[in-house]
C-alpha positions as CSV (number, residue, x, y, z in Angstrom):
1,M,0.0,0.0,0.0
2,K,1.2,3.5,-0.7
3,L,1.7,5.6,2.3
4,H,3.1,8.6,0.5
5,A,0.8,11.0,-1.0
6,T,3.1,11.4,-3.9
7,R,2.2,8.0,-5.1
8,K,-1.5,8.7,-5.2
9,T,-3.3,10.7,-7.9
10,G,-4.0,14.0,-6.1
11,A,-2.3,17.2,-5.6
12,V,-0.2,16.2,-2.8
13,L,0.7,12.7,-1.8
14,C,1.7,8.6,1.4
15,A,1.5,12.3,3.4
16,L,1.2,14.1,2.2
17,A,1.6,11.0,1.1
18,L,0.8,8.1,0.3
19,S,4.1,7.9,-0.8
20,S,4.7,5.3,0.9
21,V,1.3,4.3,3.4
22,G,2.2,6.2,1.5
23,L,3.3,5.9,3.7
24,A,6.2,4.2,0.7
25,A,4.0,1.4,-0.3
26,C,4.3,-1.7,1.7
27,S,3.7,-5.1,0.5
28,N,2.8,-8.3,2.3
29,D,3.7,-10.4,-0.7
30,S,7.5,-9.8,-0.7
31,A,9.6,-12.9,-0.1
32,D,10.8,-13.1,3.5
33,T,14.6,-12.8,3.4
34,S,15.1,-12.6,7.2
35,N,15.6,-16.3,7.7
36,N,19.2,-15.9,6.5
37,A,20.0,-13.1,8.9
38,D,21.0,-15.2,11.9
39,N,23.2,-17.3,9.7
40,N,25.6,-14.5,8.8
41,A,28.8,-14.8,10.7
42,E,29.2,-12.0,13.2
43,K,32.9,-11.5,12.5
44,D,32.2,-11.2,8.8
45,G,29.5,-8.6,9.4
46,A,31.8,-6.6,11.6
47,A,34.6,-6.7,9.1
48,T,32.3,-5.6,6.3
49,S,30.8,-2.8,8.4
50,E,34.3,-1.2,8.6
51,S,34.9,-1.5,4.9
52,G,34.9,1.9,3.2
53,A,34.4,3.6,6.6
54,G,36.6,6.5,5.8
55,E,36.5,6.4,2.1
56,R,35.0,9.2,0.0
57,G,34.0,9.4,-3.6
58,P,31.0,9.1,-6.0
59,I,28.0,7.3,-4.7
60,T,24.6,6.2,-6.0
61,F,21.2,6.9,-4.4
62,A,18.4,4.4,-5.1
63,M,14.8,5.4,-4.7
64,G,11.4,4.6,-6.2
65,R,10.6,6.9,-9.1
66,N,7.3,8.2,-7.7
67,D,9.1,10.5,-5.3
68,T,12.4,11.3,-6.8
69,D,11.3,14.7,-8.0
70,K,11.6,15.8,-4.3
71,L,15.2,14.6,-4.2
72,T,16.5,15.8,-7.5
73,P,17.0,19.4,-6.4
74,I,18.8,18.2,-3.3
75,I,21.1,15.9,-5.3
76,E,21.9,18.8,-7.7
77,A,22.7,21.1,-4.7
78,W,25.0,18.4,-3.2
79,N,26.8,17.8,-6.6
80,K,27.4,21.5,-7.1
81,D,29.4,21.6,-3.9
82,H,31.0,18.2,-4.1
83,P,32.6,17.8,-7.5
84,D,34.6,14.7,-6.3
85,E,31.7,13.1,-4.5
86,Q,28.9,13.2,-7.0
87,V,25.6,11.5,-6.3
88,T,24.0,9.6,-9.1
89,L,20.3,8.9,-8.8
90,K,19.2,5.4,-9.6
91,E,15.5,5.4,-10.0
92,L,13.7,2.2,-9.0
93,A,10.3,1.0,-10.1
94,G,7.2,2.8,-9.0
95,E,5.7,-0.2,-7.1
96,A,7.1,-1.0,-3.7
97,D,7.3,-4.8,-4.3
98,D,9.4,-4.2,-7.4
99,Q,11.6,-1.7,-5.6
100,R,12.3,-4.1,-2.8
101,D,13.0,-7.0,-5.1
102,T,15.6,-5.0,-7.0
103,L,17.4,-4.0,-3.8
104,V,17.2,-7.5,-2.3
105,Q,18.7,-9.1,-5.4
106,S,21.6,-6.7,-5.4
107,L,22.2,-7.0,-1.6
108,Q,22.0,-10.8,-1.6
109,A,24.7,-10.8,-4.2
110,G,26.9,-8.6,-2.1
111,N,26.9,-5.8,-4.7
112,S,27.8,-2.2,-4.0
113,D,25.9,-0.7,-6.9
114,Y,23.5,1.1,-4.5
115,D,25.4,3.1,-1.8
116,V,22.4,4.7,-0.2
117,M,18.9,3.3,-0.4
118,A,15.6,4.9,0.3
119,L,13.8,2.2,2.2
120,D,10.1,1.9,3.0
121,V,9.9,2.2,6.8
122,V,8.8,-1.5,7.1
123,W,11.8,-2.8,5.3
124,T,14.4,-1.4,7.7
125,A,14.2,-4.2,10.2
126,D,14.4,-6.9,7.6
127,F,17.4,-5.3,5.8
128,A,19.1,-4.7,9.2
129,A,18.5,-8.3,10.3
130,N,20.1,-9.5,7.1
131,Q,23.2,-7.3,7.8
132,W,22.7,-5.4,4.6
133,L,22.8,-2.0,6.3
134,Q,25.7,-0.1,7.9
135,P,24.8,0.5,11.6
136,L,24.8,4.2,12.4
137,E,27.0,4.0,15.4
138,G,30.6,4.7,16.2
139,D,32.2,6.5,13.2
140,F,28.8,6.5,11.6
141,A,26.8,8.0,14.5
142,V,24.3,10.7,13.5
143,D,22.4,13.3,15.5
144,T,18.7,12.4,15.6
145,S,17.7,14.7,18.5
146,K,15.9,17.2,16.2
147,L,13.9,14.5,14.4
148,L,10.4,13.3,15.2
149,Q,11.0,10.5,17.6
150,S,8.5,8.2,15.9
151,T,10.5,8.3,12.7
152,V,13.7,7.4,14.6
153,D,11.9,4.5,16.2
154,S,11.0,3.2,12.7
155,A,14.7,3.2,11.7
156,T,15.9,1.4,14.9
157,Y,16.2,-2.4,15.2
158,N,17.3,-4.2,18.3
159,G,18.3,-1.0,19.9
160,T,20.6,0.1,17.1
161,L,19.9,2.8,14.5
162,Y,20.3,1.3,11.0
163,A,19.0,4.1,8.8
164,L,18.3,7.8,8.9
165,P,14.7,9.0,8.5
166,Q,14.2,11.0,5.3
167,N,10.5,11.8,5.2
168,T,7.5,10.6,7.0
169,N,3.7,10.5,6.9
170,G,0.8,10.3,9.3
171,Q,-2.9,9.8,9.0
172,L,-5.5,12.5,9.7
173,L,-9.2,12.6,10.6
174,F,-11.1,14.7,8.0
175,R,-14.5,16.1,9.0
176,N,-17.2,17.6,6.8
177,V,-18.2,20.6,8.9
178,D,-21.6,20.9,7.1
179,K,-22.5,17.3,8.2
180,V,-20.8,17.3,11.7
181,P,-20.1,20.9,13.1
182,S,-18.4,19.8,16.3
183,K,-14.9,18.4,16.6
184,P,-14.8,14.9,18.2
185,D,-12.3,14.4,21.1
186,T,-12.7,10.6,21.3
187,F,-13.9,7.8,19.1
188,A,-17.1,7.7,21.2
189,D,-17.7,11.2,20.1
190,I,-17.6,10.1,16.5
191,K,-20.1,7.3,17.2
192,S,-22.4,9.8,18.8
193,A,-22.1,12.2,15.9
194,C,-22.8,9.4,13.4
195,E,-26.2,8.8,14.9
196,A,-27.4,12.1,13.4
197,V,-25.7,11.7,10.0
198,E,-27.8,10.6,7.0
199,G,-25.8,8.2,4.8
200,D,-22.2,7.2,5.3
201,C,-20.5,8.5,8.3
202,L,-16.9,7.4,8.5
203,T,-15.0,6.0,5.6
204,T,-11.6,4.4,5.9
205,Q,-9.5,1.7,4.2
206,L,-10.6,-1.8,5.2
207,K,-10.1,-3.6,2.0
208,Q,-7.8,-6.7,2.4
209,Y,-4.5,-5.1,1.6
210,E,-1.8,-3.1,3.6
211,G,-4.4,-0.4,4.3
212,L,-6.4,-2.8,6.4
213,T,-3.3,-3.5,8.5
214,V,-2.6,0.2,9.0
215,N,-6.1,0.9,10.1
216,T,-6.4,-2.1,12.3
217,L,-3.1,-1.1,14.1
218,G,-4.7,2.4,14.5
219,F,-7.5,0.8,16.6
220,I,-5.3,-1.6,18.5
221,N,-2.7,1.0,19.3
222,G,-5.3,3.6,20.0
223,W,-6.9,1.4,22.7
224,G,-3.5,0.9,24.3
225,G,-2.6,-2.5,22.7
226,S,0.1,-3.7,20.4
227,V,0.7,-6.5,17.9
228,I,4.2,-7.6,19.1
229,D,6.5,-6.7,22.0
230,D,10.1,-5.6,21.9
231,K,11.2,-9.2,21.6
232,G,8.9,-9.9,18.7
233,E,6.5,-12.0,20.7
234,P,2.8,-11.6,19.7
235,T,0.7,-9.4,22.1
236,V,-2.6,-9.2,20.2
237,E,-4.4,-11.3,22.8
238,S,-4.0,-8.7,25.5
239,A,-7.2,-7.1,26.8
240,E,-6.2,-3.7,25.3
241,A,-5.5,-5.1,21.8
242,K,-8.8,-7.1,21.9
243,A,-10.6,-3.9,22.9
244,G,-9.2,-2.0,20.0
245,L,-10.1,-4.7,17.5
246,Q,-13.6,-5.0,19.0
247,A,-14.1,-1.3,18.7
248,L,-13.3,-1.5,15.0
249,V,-15.6,-4.5,14.4
250,D,-18.4,-2.9,16.4
251,A,-18.1,0.4,14.5
252,Y,-18.4,-1.4,11.2
253,E,-21.3,-3.5,12.4
254,D,-23.3,-0.6,13.8
255,G,-22.8,1.6,10.7
256,T,-20.4,4.1,12.2
257,I,-17.9,3.0,9.7
258,A,-19.4,2.9,6.2
259,K,-20.0,-0.5,4.7
260,G,-18.1,0.4,1.6
261,S,-14.9,0.7,3.6
262,T,-14.2,-3.0,3.2
263,A,-13.8,-2.3,-0.5
264,A,-12.0,1.0,-0.1
265,T,-8.4,2.0,-0.6
266,E,-7.1,5.5,-0.1
267,E,-8.4,6.6,-3.4
268,E,-12.0,5.4,-2.8
269,T,-11.8,7.2,0.6
270,N,-10.6,10.3,-1.1
271,M,-13.5,10.3,-3.6
272,A,-16.1,9.6,-0.9
273,F,-15.0,12.5,1.2
274,T,-14.1,15.1,-1.4
275,E,-17.4,14.5,-3.2
276,G,-19.3,15.0,0.1
277,N,-20.6,11.5,0.4
278,T,-19.2,10.8,3.9
279,A,-19.1,12.9,7.0
280,F,-15.7,11.7,8.3
281,A,-12.7,10.0,6.6
282,I,-9.4,8.7,7.8
283,N,-6.7,9.3,5.2
284,W,-3.3,10.7,4.5
285,P,-2.7,14.5,4.1
286,Y,-2.7,14.4,0.3
287,M,-6.5,14.5,0.5
288,Y,-6.4,18.0,2.1
289,S,-5.6,19.8,-1.2
290,N,-8.1,17.7,-3.1
291,A,-10.8,18.7,-0.6
292,V,-9.8,22.4,-0.9
293,E,-10.0,22.2,-4.7
294,K,-13.6,20.8,-4.4
295,G,-14.6,23.7,-2.2
296,L,-15.5,21.5,0.7
297,N,-16.2,23.0,4.1
298,F,-14.0,20.7,6.2
299,E,-11.5,20.5,9.1
300,V,-8.7,18.1,9.9
301,Q,-7.3,16.8,13.2
302,P,-5.2,13.9,14.4
303,L,-7.0,10.5,14.8
304,V,-9.0,10.0,17.9
305,G,-8.8,6.9,20.0
306,E,-10.5,5.5,23.1
307,K,-9.5,8.3,25.5
308,G,-8.2,11.2,23.3
309,V,-5.7,11.6,20.5
310,G,-5.4,8.4,18.6
311,V,-2.4,6.6,17.1
312,S,-1.6,6.9,13.4
313,T,0.6,4.4,11.7
314,L,3.8,5.8,10.3
315,G,4.7,6.0,6.7
316,G,7.7,7.3,4.8
317,Y,11.3,6.5,3.8
318,N,14.4,5.7,5.8
319,N,17.8,6.1,4.1
320,G,20.1,3.2,4.7
321,I,23.8,2.8,3.7
322,N,24.7,-0.4,1.9
323,I,27.1,-2.4,4.1
324,N,29.2,-3.1,1.0
325,S,29.5,0.6,-0.1
326,K,33.0,1.6,-1.0
327,H,32.4,5.2,-0.1
328,K,30.6,5.1,3.2
329,A,31.9,8.4,4.5
330,T,30.3,10.3,1.6
331,A,27.2,8.2,2.0
332,K,26.8,9.2,5.6
333,D,27.4,12.9,4.9
334,F,24.8,12.8,2.1
335,I,22.0,11.3,4.2
336,E,22.7,13.9,6.8
337,F,22.6,16.6,4.1
338,I,19.1,15.5,3.2
339,I,17.7,16.3,6.7
340,N,19.2,19.8,7.0
341,E,16.7,22.6,7.6
342,E,16.7,23.9,4.0
343,N,16.1,20.5,2.4
344,Q,13.5,19.5,4.9
345,L,11.7,22.8,4.3
346,S,11.7,22.0,0.5
347,F,10.1,18.7,1.3
348,A,7.3,20.4,3.3
349,K,6.7,22.9,0.5
350,A,6.3,20.0,-1.9
351,S,3.8,18.2,0.5
352,F,6.4,15.6,1.3
353,P,6.2,15.4,5.1
354,P,9.6,16.2,6.7
355,V,11.2,14.4,9.7
356,L,12.7,17.6,11.1
357,S,10.3,18.6,13.9
358,S,10.9,22.3,13.7
359,I,9.6,22.6,10.2
360,Y,6.1,22.0,11.4
361,D,6.2,25.2,13.5
362,D,7.1,27.5,10.6
363,A,4.5,30.2,10.7
364,E,4.7,31.1,7.0
365,L,4.5,27.5,5.9
366,I,1.5,26.9,8.1
367,K,-0.3,29.7,6.2
368,E,0.3,27.8,3.0
369,Q,-0.5,24.4,4.5
370,P,-2.9,24.8,7.5
371,Y,-3.0,21.1,8.2
372,L,0.6,21.1,9.4
373,P,-0.1,21.5,13.2
374,A,-2.6,18.6,13.1
375,L,-0.1,16.5,11.1
376,K,2.7,17.3,13.6
377,E,0.5,16.2,16.5
378,S,-0.4,13.0,14.5
379,L,3.2,12.3,13.9
380,E,4.2,12.9,17.6
381,N,1.6,10.3,18.6
382,A,2.3,7.9,15.7
383,Q,3.8,4.5,16.0
384,P,5.8,2.5,13.4
385,R,4.3,-0.7,12.1
386,P,5.7,-3.7,13.9
387,V,9.5,-3.4,13.6
388,S,10.3,-6.9,12.6
389,P,12.2,-8.8,9.9
390,F,9.0,-10.9,9.6
391,Y,6.8,-7.9,8.9
392,P,5.1,-9.3,5.7
393,A,3.9,-12.3,7.6
394,I,2.7,-10.1,10.5
395,S,0.8,-7.9,8.2
396,K,-0.9,-10.9,6.5
397,A,-1.9,-12.3,9.9
398,V,-3.5,-9.0,10.8
399,Q,-5.3,-8.6,7.5
400,D,-6.6,-12.1,7.2
401,N,-8.1,-12.2,10.7
402,T,-9.4,-8.7,10.9
403,Y,-11.1,-9.0,7.5
404,A,-12.7,-12.3,8.8
405,A,-13.9,-10.5,11.9
406,L,-15.3,-7.7,9.9
407,T,-17.1,-9.6,7.2
408,S,-17.5,-13.3,8.2
409,G,-18.6,-13.1,11.8
410,K,-15.3,-14.4,13.3
411,S,-15.1,-13.4,17.0
412,V,-12.5,-11.1,18.2
413,D,-11.2,-13.8,20.6
414,D,-10.7,-16.2,17.7
415,A,-9.3,-13.6,15.4
416,T,-6.6,-12.5,17.9
417,K,-5.9,-16.1,18.8
418,D,-5.3,-17.0,15.2
419,M,-3.4,-13.8,14.6
420,A,-1.0,-14.6,17.4
421,A,-0.5,-18.2,16.2
422,A,0.3,-17.0,12.6
423,I,2.8,-14.4,13.9
424,K,4.4,-17.0,16.1
425,Q,4.7,-19.5,13.3
426,A,6.3,-16.9,11.0
427,Q,9.2,-16.4,13.3
């Protein structure tokens, strides 16, 4: 699924984008490569990680072509000031599955043809577990103190930072003011408001694809639950996780969530809201400009959960350095260059959500993009999807069982039990 808005048709995209979610698109169908990770010799990994540590020279930067227009000016600026350390852009396919396949084939072969790789946030743990990424510690340590913490968490595996966040994405709650004048503070407020709405009330993405995982996680996390713990063990059978999933199922059954949501992706959600056919919608920020263009009277805010501000799932890209890169010193400087204030501001102006926290407080920028304060709050409360080298299997377990609970009468107890068993089996 695309979590960056730039991958969607719409003025902005997976945040503002569905650039990724949009977030970069995330697939559950990609082959799991993590089983090889634990077989890599530790001493070989350590030796390789030092290779090219102090070397400088030309590098390549690989990224899906849907979003490279945001990086082209940054690469040009870098190249102007670094004639001996030129960056060459290697555009990958537009679809996330194809991007990942290309990178995996190269990395499995031990190649160094891609020095820096823009990774969908859910790939980071898998690539790290396979020892394909240079750990950002020691000589490669980077300052992440000014970045949104949720983005740093998405680039961290087993307590070590393996990539530097580049851009991000968070979901927003859109409200048609003509249909629902008052801002909801909790999900219970949405349910109450929906009782007075004629027609569809809340539309979101519950089709059986990555969007269903994202929105299921929003409910599970928003009720205080989680899918796995820090050790990768399934936690979906906790009382909090069950309560979140039950809230999702109940809202679908009682009509709070539109029945069409089980066939909706981001684009169907976009159409339903911008055409005035639903009172609320959960979607990525790219939809904001579309709604403005339609002349809709609407407001946006962070998602709402059981007791207040909800939990958005995080989208975006993390930049990782190939463990086999011959010019790692240049690669490190380049990924740091991408997150300087000037370049992050250029992302924001292009509706490509930055990871530098201060950008969201820019008064002039907020005048141009009024949703930024809501997006910042969403990102500050966001959580990465489960950080695991087994993420594709985890996502499939969540999708299969949630969809059955929504459409086939499967109980939440059975759904979470089977979800946990599938996650355990995948490890």
